[in-house]
KENU-951541 format. One record per atom (N, C-alpha, C): z, y, x. Coordinates in steps of 0.001 Angstrom, whole numbers, plus 500000, padded with zeros to 6 digits. Each point is the difference from the previous one (the first is absolute). Example, Ala and Ser with C-alpha at 12.3 -4.5 7.8 and 13.67 -1.06 7.14 Angstrom:
# KENU-951541
507800494310513190500000501190499110500000501200500900499280501050499650500060501190500820500730501090499230
END
This chain:
# KENU-951541
867410637828762433499435500424501270498895499047500420498946500553500601498902499168500464500249499600501449500283498718500197500319499498501330499019498927500410498712500248499802498993499038500440499790500130501503499345499017500574499696500031501436499216501256500351498948500266499221499129501136500305500711501337499855500823500140498958500688501282499791501042500252501083500724498966500409501009500160501058499326500342501314498948499269500339499279500255501258499468501424500040499453500491498890499433501348499954501082501053500158501130499791499337501084500994500063500629500044501388500121498847500640500575499972501348499030500615501005498728499640499896499003500522500940499830501510499876500164500519498769499832501444499781501255500804500312501089499309500316501243500693500331500858500357498804499598499579498802500787500296498803501243499112499898499992498901500725501094499044499943500166499361501370501211499877500466500257499276501238500121498509499711499581499208500950500089498554499822501445499572499776500923500590500750501414499649499841500475500309498581499545501112499445500386500356498629499513498944499012498730499571500168499438499002499095500793498706500071500316499569501212500753498753500174501380500116499365500659501129500211501337500200499424499939500001498478498939500583499421499855499994498543499838498575499473499224499203500689499814498620499566501294499200500131500747500223501044501251499257500145501038500442498975499945501251499568500875500428498905499653499230498725498689499816499785499593499243498812500362498518500150499836499464501185500369498603500234501479499783499720500843500912500465501446499882499771500328499984498509499187500717499223500252500102498559499426498816499230498808499538500391499250499017499223500201498561500485500137499815501295500042498663500583501080499096499404501212500509499684500996499095499399499536499358498700499119500661499251499473499429498766498853499029500244499139500324500964498756499255500192500147498896501035500631500278501129500180498993501049498707499628500706499166500992500302498698499725500599500070499700501492501008500524500688500048499917501462501000498956500481499598499269501040500929499131500713500641500755501160499240500880500631500489500791501129499506501429499865500911500947500097499633501411500049500094500469501448499020500799500412499880500389501402500070501518500136501085500591499482500080501458499944499978500630501386500787499490500936500053500593501339498643499927500688499370498842499912498675499833500598498985500914499326500071500101498678499071500849499254500151501467500385501224500453500150500227501400500382499499500270501415500108499014500877499450500146501359498477500105499947499377499148499177498548500051499867499557501330499387500755500485499011499676501287499371500126501144500996501017499954500847500194501054501002498813500073500955499440498845500358498840499978500894498795500670499345499844499793498679498909500640499272500195501511499996501212500457499728500280501441499992499778500614501378500315499243501048499751500478501365498507500147500261499212499050499509498552500080500157499446501254499334500494500277498797499541501179499268500377501259500758501238500071500490500482501182500717499201500255501276499577498936500665499259500156501256498488500058499802499554499882498749498578500103499707499185498774500345500642498859500190499277498767500323499378499393498735498944499217500157499347499388498833500953499060499259499857499976498689500842499142499161499239498772499538500733498915499811499407498796499460499752500134498509499198499113499417499647500096498579501159499753499035501125499476500511501178499781499139501184500815500507499724501122500618501046500797500646501141500340499052501178499438500303501202500315499241500139499298498675499075499113499659500018499339498686500987498829500022500984499987499110500965498885499940499369498733499400499995498931500784499375498738499611501021498871500142499962499039499088500838498803500097499122498808500357500588498970500579499226498804500367500729498754499528499231499028499585500551498728499543500701499303501163501085499303499712500836499473501077499500498684500589498697499738499881499395498924500788499060500562501059500082501326500218499249500662501064500959500293501147499680499491501166500906500106501151500141501438500483501243500403500247500299501309500575501057499831501076499916500830501019501018499973501052501237500770499579499880500752498919501122500772499464500399499395498655501228499523499906500463499358498778499594498542499958500738499179499259499703498564499922498710499717499234499430498843500253498877499480499232500471498687499387500383500044498734500714498873499383499143499105499124498858500491499512499211499266498993500860499653498787501069500768499764500919499791498874500581498595499994500235499451501203500493498632500126501239499963500883500913499100499664501162499793500867499563499467501360498856499355500040499495499448501260499807501085501058499541501198499573499720501091500938500869501224499736501134499787499353500832501125499559500365500938501144500164499488501215500437500828501121498938500077501104498750499710499662498939499994500999499407501395500171499888500462501241499313501239500332498827499657500900498823500449499627498789499652500738499933500737501340499470499342501032499809500675501290498718500832500049499223499992498936498748500769499987499727500505498584499102500974499899499585500538498713498712499324499527499892499818498704498744499514499423498904501034500262498755499542499986498873500899500240500005501171499015500240499715498723499968501080499009501154500984500214501132499520500528501108500922500311499590500917501139499354499446501017499479500824501099499044501061499465499140499599499074499024500944499436500678501104499184501034499636499230500742501006499234500662501011500935500651499509501028500685500890500935499001500880500741498858499445500370498973500788500683499434501083499082500046499755498680499520500977499012501078500998499614501169499927500689501138500917499771500690499785498660499871498804499426500755499690498786501479499854500343500841500182498994501449499839500159500421498779499180500498498978500672500377498755499318501455500086499573500230500042498678501339500252499464500806498730499770499326498851499910500758498776499757499104498792499815500651498846499899499298498734499804500408499433498645499020499557499254500213499709498584500214498518499713500657499763498885500325498640499555498746499257499550500097498689499962498853499154499690500486498620499600499105499196499448500306498579499850500111499401501391500946499092500183500241499394501303498717499443500611499691500454501198498777499621500713498755500217499140500072500971499102498873500399499136499624498927498982500920499105499685499715498899499080500583500290498623499182500613499160500461500287498647499178501075499331500233500177498702499244500955499199500905500996499279501267500089500424500931500854499261501061500666500871500074499634501269501042500430500945501369499426499622500041499099499024501244499309499667500374498970501063499040499645500851500282499005501032500544500606501285500277501286500010500624500596501180501339499327500261500247499675501271501275499383500341501086501004500295499667501304499919500953501021500434500360501040498951499112500255499016500258501132499111499178499886498725500464500667498967499262500083498738499294501347499916498725499972499651499238501228499785499570500067498544500174501173499391499668500202498587498737500841499858499328499810498885498842500829499675500493501378499554499552501085500648500489501334499623499706500393498557498990499382499396499666500327498613500983499376499012500653498919500397500991499323499171500793499085500929501216500372500307500760499271501025500443498603499541499669499630498765500267498626499557498806499092500288498951500578500610498780499247500245499664499953501489499178499034500362499648499799501407498965501035500435499940500307501291498978500923500503498706499308500383499944498659499824498874499235500497500258499573501431499077499219500536500221499516501367498714499541500657500047499726501301501235500038500754500352501377500553499053500964499913500248501340500536500708500876498976500966499422499280500671500737498923500778501205500482500646499885501159500759501128500528499112501178500340498842499732500597499059501074500354499474500702498759499613499223498977499476500587498767501069500801499276501229499466499940501095500695499327500349501297500718499975499990501332500331501198500776498990501111499748498710499643499933498967501008499736500087500496498562500189499081499055500078500380498587501167500934499731501123499749500669501197500826499807499991501250500872498875500209500721499836501167500876501078500083501073500385498816500542500927499976501126499263500002501332498682499956499928499134500189501156498637500407499447499169500569500861498688500442499536499022498838499897500184498995500850499125498833500020500742498860500675499445498813499893500621498834500641498915499004500374500332499143500943499123498883500337500585498719499413499112499140499521500398498686499528499073498958500597500227498754499664499080498931500386499624499228498751498764499486499998499440499368498807499432498642500381500644498923499522499534498643500264499321499405498772500498500358498808499389499520498768500112501019498881500199501263500384500173501066499014501229500840500258500614499823501147501330500570500253500040501495500240498831500662500088499940501463499959499601500448498604498947499388499466499431500473498729500904499740498805500622498825499941500838499689498835501226500913499906500782500205501072501111500947499887499535501440499787498846500361500553499464501336499740499696500162498516499421498946499399499729500036498567501265500086499176501024499215500365501268500012499276500730501341500130499803500694501110500750501237500268499173501269499796498750499858499549499203501171499657499529500825501185499674499337501124499492500708501173498694499327500451499419500532501069498739499481500525500301499000501108499384498826499953500188498997501034498665499430500450499713500102501289498704499569500528500147498810500935499283498908499699499879498872500924498638500091500669499961500299501309498705500104500689499342498640500185498754500031500434499287498785500373500782499263501088500017498678499930500655499217501050499320500301501340500786500420500986499469500353501310499779501478500205500170500797498948499804501452500123501193500676500676501210499459499776501229500545500582500667498909500834500414500346501203500612499008500888501298499450499416500187498688500143501231499344499569500983499823501160499689500539501156500906499880501147501353500635499658501056499217500105501332500507499676500397499826498561499123499396499186500366499622498630500541498576500053501208499797499519500569498648499986499173499150499039499413498937500518498985499252499257500590499172498864499295500013498872500245499073498891498784499074499917498879500515499511498751499235499964498977500720500860499768499515501203499237500760500993498557500279499605499385499161499195498620500237499580499926500847498729501142500423499497500064500738498741500664501372500138500991500102500904500790501233500145499117501192500358500292501143499413499370501249500394500939501163499690500091500948500934500864501177499855499215501106499304500672500746499123499334501101499322500982501040499507499498501150499532500850501106499556500369499946498521501188500513499713500438500250498620500305501497499929499326500694499095500063501465499963500063500506498559500141501322499885500020500605498667498595500255499472499044500238500896498632500320499588498994499209500827498771499933499491498916499354500735499685500770501275500053501329499920499746500824501186500990499676501114501274499836499636501011499634501004499694498639500620499533499053499178499645498672500519498870500101501011499030500885499729498883500208500922500497500558501331500936500934499944500568500583501219500719498929500816500793499161499335500703498916500701499014499009500614498928499694499286499000499075500531499330500564501245499769501299500032499429500613501198500884499772501225501292499889499758500953499824501100500103498546500432500113499082499052500352498615500365498805499082500204498815500360499496498831499116500114499431500040501416499365498901500393499324499974501289500325498766500810499226499807501061500118498802500823501247500034500874500548498820500221501141499825500898499777498681500741499892500070501310499690498801500786501110498965499956501202500409499578501119499062499944499960499103498765499115500316499057499834499183498789498581499460500000499857498711500241498668499393500124499224500000498686500704500212498866499310500045498700499617501415499606500346500977500832499700501398499701498549500295500386499219500488499064498563500171500193499713501161500952498994499820500856499655501025500992499296501184499348500017501128500708499335501202499502498483499791499942499462499180500904498563499750499996499582499225498746500845499047499595499688499197498817500177500807498718501089500748499919500300500783498797500652501312500411499194501033500264500550501295500410500948500562498941501037500687500460500966500598499071499517501390499607499716500220498725499545501325499561501186500936499777499702501248499666501028500928499536500155499758498502501113499415499618500182499617498604500197501192499064500305501157500562500174501190499159498684500745499778498979499696500801498713500686499879499302499578498703499628500981499211499297499711498751500844499307498959501319500030500174500885499258499106499867500451498553499763501283499786499955500533498639498584500132499471499041499414500713498620499993499519499790498784499106499745500212498713499854498847499095498803499131500396500112498712499718498908499070500270499055499989498799498731500330500233499013500007498928499531498579499716499833499708498717499470498689499620500913498847500362501291500215499941500972498975500373499868498784499087499939498817500607499935498746499255501345499284500145500654499757498872501329499379500002499896498597499438500326499019500822500014498608499538501288499736499233499897499349498896501182499612499222499864498535499593501120499320499970500069498622499504500813500066498716499324499849498876500644500219498706501215499102499792499969498798500554501126499078499813501267500490500697499866500932500977501172500507500712500912500817499089499453500499498881500791500817499086500528499196498819499842498695500070500511499143498926501381499466500361500907500008499021501316499407500193500956500823500842499708501288500178500914500859500764500735500940499049500990500696500497500756500946499179499037500986499345500146500202498700499054500814499235499833501395500588501103500631500381499921501370500517499293500049501352500121498933500789499265499919501270498504499919499708499621499150499058498596499869499624499430501334499517500752500693499154499526501267499460499829501056501093500939500029500955499915500977501088498791499734500888499725498722500291498840499662500825498710500360499261499928499697498725498811500326499212499777501503499920501088500763499878499881501458499970499499500528501344500475499415501090499536500407501330498505499716500157499549498852499492498577499672500076499177500983499178500501500399498839499277500983499173499894501331500722501044500380500715499969501260500737498912499950501080499904498872500688498944499860501010498618500059499351499868499391498814498716500040499311499618501427499632500977500808499621499731501401499685499515500763501231500397499510501161499572500621501257498683499409500493499347499201499173498689499476500349499977498587500539501136499339500046500045498637500528499450499010498979499531498895500503499458498939499150500803498724500220500412499360498898500746498752500088499037498829500117500299499091500949499157498832500239500850498747499791499845499313498879500764498763499784499580498937501014500963499349500613499715498946500969500909498804499739499707498923500700500847498811499950500546499738501403501255499595500071500591499557501255500595498623499745499182498978500070500392498669499523501150499353500762500231500435501225501047499342500789501285500813500063500038501114499294501176500873500032501243499276499495499832499112499038501153499315499407500706499070500985499339499664501096500616499122500996500682500774501133499976501340499913500509500832501096501484499769500259500807499955498942501443499834500182500306498669500665499338498940499542500234498676500576499613499964501473498819500520500317499536499994501392500899500855500878500388501144499480500835500923500778501331499361500377500650499336499060501337499466500278499971498741500856498834499428500199499863498953501012499789500645501372499051500940500079499665500621501289501163500854500520500566500838499142501062500907500440501250499241500434500368498986499238501210499252500376499772499167501255498782499486500181499689499250501219500136500911501221499457501206499895500095500937501119501440500455500204500742500147498908501403500409500111500828498929500696499756498750499676500791498922500621499790499977501506498795500349500420499705500066501434500615501243500626499812501153499359500505501255500552501522500044500087500686499388499029501459500085499963500681498897500798499209499126500628500591498951500834500715500586501213499624501240500386500602500625501183501457500401499776500420500096498749501390500397499710500858498737499996500518499678501176500652498708500180501441500089500489500559501210500071501363500137500484500121499914501506498862499909500696500017499880501459499371501231500643498769500299499651499284501093500656500574501364499611500132500229498711500613501227499501500313499809498528500699500982499440500389499880498605501363499346499849500330499710498754501320499452499654500200498616500604501216499751500525500391498667500468501278499592499293499991498848499380501166499529499256501186499752500920501171500520499635501201499714500798500546498593499732499432499309498989500493498673499621499211498869500635498986500347500817499153498971500582500726499241501104499879498675499985500669499183501001499093499512501095498686499886499714499045499568501017498685500732499780499005499695500817498733500725499950499334499881498629499987498797499439499365499803498693500691500856498940501321500084500057500734500809499028499786501501500231499819500407501250499673501410500257498757500377499202499014499146500065498734500260499304500164499905498485500553498906499533500062499757498553500991500920499296501197500140500561501012500834499332499650501486500064499440500450501114499627501415500116498960500363498944499001499160499834498959500264499014500529499866498577500864499024499786500566499790498663500861501186499572500802500515500920500933501077499662499337501374499945498920500202500779499425501342500116498821500251499077499247498961499647498857500176499110500442499932498547499366500835499163500252499968498569499220498890499312500260499826498713499414498886499242498482500057499953499427501197499803498547500101499894499314499707501333500581500470501091499435499719501317500028498498500270501107499366499682500083498542500180498963499280499148499832500459498776499032499366499095498596500067500606499644501166500519498637500157500518499803499254501321501024499940500814499902499196501223499775498531499653500736499508499012499856498596499601498624499725499410499503500915499165498665499831499423498938499976501089500129500939500947499013500085501070500045498813500929501193499532500312500136498830500870499395498767499344500219499877498691499416498876499256498473500073500023499439501209499760498543500155499936499334499703501336500727500216501102499433499769501326500302498609500553500805499241499292500455498718500533498882498955500016500171499036500852499014498927500134499814499280498662498757499847499602499715499329498741499775500960498851500438501270500146499841500985498927499157501202500421499736500112501292499249501144500530498647500133499303499235498925499947498671500048499374500089500245498499500988499385499372500117500090498537500425501388499535500777500705500813500533501296499568499478501167500840500370500033501271499669501172500820498492500155500177499311498937500373498557500088500210499274500347498704500445499421498902499378500309498708500241501455499611501198500514500290500303501409499704499098500933500801499705499641501247499102500818500819498585500010499415499572498872499444498678499938499365499953500870498745501090499969499219500077500849498804500006501470500401500699500304501095500024501380500497498583500494500283499205499169500585498621500378500304499197500236498725500242499189498969499317500197498716500410501318499360501277500347500108500488501274499452499379501172500757499906499880501321499362501041500801498547500189499564499314498889499713498609500080499536499898500678498639500992499769499132500017500679498697500019501511500179500833500478500932500065501441500264498684500504500584499407499236500898498723500411500600498939500187498929499924499062499075499023500113498906500321501185499098501274500249499767500399501130499150499526501315500598500141500140501326499630501265500634498499500121500243499264498956499732498540500100499973499533500615498686500829499856498962499635500508498679500638501346499679501096500338500694500744501211499668500621500591501267500452501244499878500619500698501134501470499644500151500639499676498895501429499671500040500344499084498835501175499427500089500543499156498935501305500631499540500207500104498707501239500565499465500700498986499119501346499966500133500822499076499232501450500466500068500883499375499260501412500391500080500586499657501368501125500617500304500766499610501184500883498807499661500579500018498807500903498952499554499844499816498499500276498811499480499856499775498556500976500819499157501124500410500610501032500740499274500477501172500853500801500847499384500708501018500760501258499359500605500798500803500691501165499470500724500920499214499064500391498805500441500876499167499189501458500179500428500915499488499184501430500184500255500486499043501097501075500391500659500613499147501006500379498655499373499698498928500688500359498671499538499060499393498991499017500781499534499123499531498928499123498830500435499602499975501278499089498967500468500575499156501136501196500289500445500542499303501173500250498509499737500249499634498752500281498596499685498733499141499981498831500664499956498731499277499931499060500549501067499997499413501198499156500506501088498528500111499638499487499092499161498588500050499639499666501266499221500893500401499101499785501246499264500032501205500939500877499962500990500061501063500996498695500059500799499491498838500391498761499958500776498831500580499201500002499789498695498908500489499153500016501514499819501078500663500435500039501465499949498946500603500926499524499200500975498995500465500951498614499427499711499775499568498776498765499295499678498751500844500252500091501338499837498835500861500181499852500533501421500989499804500821499954500574501345499709498966501087500382498757499772499928498965501029498581499741500495499023499965499097498625499688500387499456501007501004500436501236499909499557501057500913500388499659501435501208499481500199500440499613501337499249498779500505499738499047499107499239498816500404498599500387500478499407501016499366498660500446500372500022501000501155501159500611500272500114500964501092499399501353499709499774500326498728499359501264499623501045501075499712499607501282500010500963501074499738500208500236498506501191500473499641500307500297498604501086501063499943500002500753498924501001501048499821500564499929498589501277500297499877500652500143498690500271501474499773499587500505498837500288501390499644500637500035498615500927500941499754500627500063498673499000500441498944500009499313498843499029500327498950500629500100498613501343499988499933500630500127498694501452499571500018500621500108498839501376499556499805500050499136498745500875498990500001500134499185498795501019500636499054500314499305498923500911500543498998501410500228500499500359499327501102501324500172500596500005501084501080498844500663500167499901501032501026499830499443501397499496498750500110499816499364501301498545500121500449499764500225501288498636500219500508499105498774499866498698500290499838498952498986499961499029500295501137499577498966500715499112500190501136498596499485499740499010500768500470498597499593499977499624499550501410499410498818500120499583499497501304498488500143500155499595500589501139498587500169500326499732499240501294498937499213500017499655499158501150498571500301500424499754500091501314498644500203500506499709499006501121498792500066500540499559499083501050500728500283501317499983499054500935500712500193501269499599501277500736500993500677500538499840501201500820499340501158499256500210500047498675499487501126499209501166500797499411501063500163500789501161500748499515499649501436499630499030500594500694499594501378499669499504500083498562499127499078499638499495499973498622501122499656499030500839499061500367501124499605499146500885501197499677500317500775501016500866501160499796499293501079499182498703500155500181499252500976499192499996499608498524499838498694499742500021499525498610501366500252499376501064499707500752501353500224499493500261501487499787499502500819500899500223501451499892499295500575498779498852499415499615499296500449498797500918499931498790500740498904499896500917499829498874501185500963500130500534500110501201501174500839500224499729501463499663498784500488500287499659501393499724499869500279498507499824498934499205499818500165498553501279499741499205501060499560500676501241499637499311501205500581500738501151499867499375501219500496500652501040498897500191499586498741499890500967498912500111500696499993501365499273500400501046500582499993501344501042501095500191500046500965499080500999501069500111501303499645499285499989498941499179501198499599499274501003499383500969501253500289499807501022499382500846501193499629499159500749498998500414501155499530499223501118501025499995500788499978498945501184500851499916501216499088500149500753500243501055501187499192500279501258500742499592501052499263499773501247500601499555500516501045500992499693499806501285500476500925501024499173501268500084498819500026499321499148501210500047500638501156499227
END
């Protein structure tokens, strides 16, 4: 069955399907598939049925419908909602319910979307496999012995397994694109400042960005039309005067003539052979459509991982200082005095990876090390941003893998954090530069696991980015492939 955002919206708007029927069908599938995949931390069936009923009432009374009318959508559990807990997959916030909705949640509800649940993630979005969740295990629907990627692994797995039509994730160093690549779906990280971060539980404030995970590029464009735009509550959100929000669906299927694709040949060295072959085949397909490959150099790209893990952990150590067992969140019952309230609550509620990153960030910001680490990382970040600027002076986009390999097995990298960090080697630089990027499925490896192609463009050129991705999607059927689970 075709359950894309666009197909559901069209069927509901035309009266061929009631919103309540669509929601009930998805929950039937969730009941069947979720025990195998474990994508959701919270299911919101009662709330979803109430939202669906409002859509059906609008249709019955002839009132205008929103662009996501009746479409079942999931959201990552670091987006604040007044309905259901917002846990960040951590014991620290296991029972926390937000008093307000995130900006993107407000936008979804205003667009008449139906929010079916909140998805699992790496704790506080710190990870590349969703193995760092403090509450649940999520499996890759293509092979349940493998990880779904991270940190938005639950959102990607839910879309891949067709337990929702689309989902929202957050991307700090690849956390939308990498799980989208591992799960064979589309994942878009917008330009930093294009989507409001109000109500997103912060990890790295200068890096975090919310974006859609969908089955098709067209669906991603529809979601972007809903969530993009200025929000006065987020001081980093760009104004409409500075960067007007276009209609991302307009001209989406019009091919770009004379497309120039920047490639860095060294990016295809030392990666999984089948990933390399799939990327090369995708480039050949673009060339057949008239595109021209432009070899470029990005001399500072190799320092991206090092710079990122200084900047991101420094910001995390600051952002997570608020979880102290006093204001809100978990409080240790074993604490004897104020100091123990703080120390024991954090020790008992935070997982190992969160503690590791807090310690790294605190060290990088400490007196005597600030200039040597944090300040130097900021200088490297600027050099990486300049590399991208020069690349887009020579070409319209940059293409490269999403990850060096396809989805790896559970436990394969947990013993070596550095190897885990390198899983994001191709995605991290994009966040440091603040530019938009999308992951689209471009093949399968010998084990039948999805391979992702990453496309990057200049700031605030998501319209062009989506058109470039759609060119490939119209020529292939990789986006129509879906995993077969034992419960199917």
